[in-house]
C-alpha positions in Angstrom: -175.8 161.1 23.1 -173.9 158.3 21.2 -175.2 157.2 17.8 -177.2 154.0 18.1 -175.9 152.5 14.8 -172.3 153.1 15.9 -172.9 151.5 19.2 -174.6 148.5 17.5 -171.6 148.2 15.2 -169.2 148.3 18.1 -171.2 145.6 19.9 -171.1 143.5 16.8 -167.4 143.8 16.4 -166.5 143.1 20.0 -166.9 139.5 21.1 -166.9 140.4 24.8 -169.8 142.8 24.3 -171.8 140.3 22.2 -171.5 137.8 25.0 -171.9 140.2 27.9 -174.7 139.6 30.3 -177.6 142.0 29.7 -177.1 143.8 33.0 -173.4 144.5 32.2 -174.2 145.6 28.6 -176.9 148.0 29.8 -174.5 149.5 32.4 -171.9 150.1 29.6 -174.5 151.6 27.3 -175.6 153.9 30.1 -172.0 155.2 30.5 -171.8 155.7 26.8 -175.0 157.7 26.8 -176.9 155.3 24.6 -180.5 156.0 23.7 -183.3 154.6 25.9 -184.4 152.3 23.1 -180.9 150.7 22.8 -180.7 150.2 26.6 -184.2 148.7 26.6 -183.4 146.3 23.8 -180.2 145.2 25.5 -182.0 144.7 28.8 -184.9 142.7 27.4 -183.5 141.1 24.2 -186.5 142.5 22.4 -185.7 144.5 19.2 -189.0 146.4 19.2 -187.7 149.6 20.8 -184.9 149.7 18.3 -187.3 149.1 15.4 -189.3 152.0 16.6 -186.3 154.3 17.0 -184.7 153.4 13.7 -187.9 153.4 11.7 -187.8 149.7 10.8 -189.6 148.8 7.6 -190.1 145.1 7.0 -188.3 144.0 3.8 -189.4 140.9 1.9 -187.2 139.4 -0.8 -188.9 138.5 -4.0 -190.0 134.9 -4.2 -187.9 134.4 -7.4 -184.7 134.7 -5.3 -185.8 131.8 -3.1 -186.4 129.3 -5.8 -184.3 127.5 -8.4 -185.9 129.4 -11.3 -187.9 126.5 -12.9 -189.6 123.3 -12.0 -189.2 120.1 -13.9 -192.6 118.8 -14.8 -191.2 115.4 -15.9 -192.1 116.0 -19.6 -188.6 116.4 -20.7 -189.4 119.8 -22.3 -187.0 121.6 -20.0 -184.1 119.7 -21.4 -185.0 120.2 -25.1 -182.2 122.6 -25.9 -179.4 120.4 -24.5 -177.6 117.9 -26.7 -178.3 114.3 -25.9 -176.1 112.6 -23.3 -173.6 110.1 -24.7 -174.3 106.4 -24.2 -172.4 104.8 -21.3 -168.9 103.8 -22.5 -169.0 106.2 -25.5 -166.8 109.3 -25.7 -168.7 112.6 -25.7 -168.7 114.5 -29.1 -166.9 117.9 -29.2 -169.3 120.7 -29.5 
């Protein structure tokens, strides 16, 4: 029996397999002795059989990786440590 992960990698690397009609892909997987879960997923487009076979555990990224890190409340406090911006037309001062 072929390793499911290796077969998935092969499909991912090969454009003709990625774009193959489900019926052709299932036939190829049958010849390669793929697991029933992989053949079922290829036939239906549903990843549930693979999730069950591979022991899928939902992973959620921490919310902090999805935000900018701070919100400007409009009070100007967030900018307190920055030097003042030069007036228009004035050269900036070396720091």
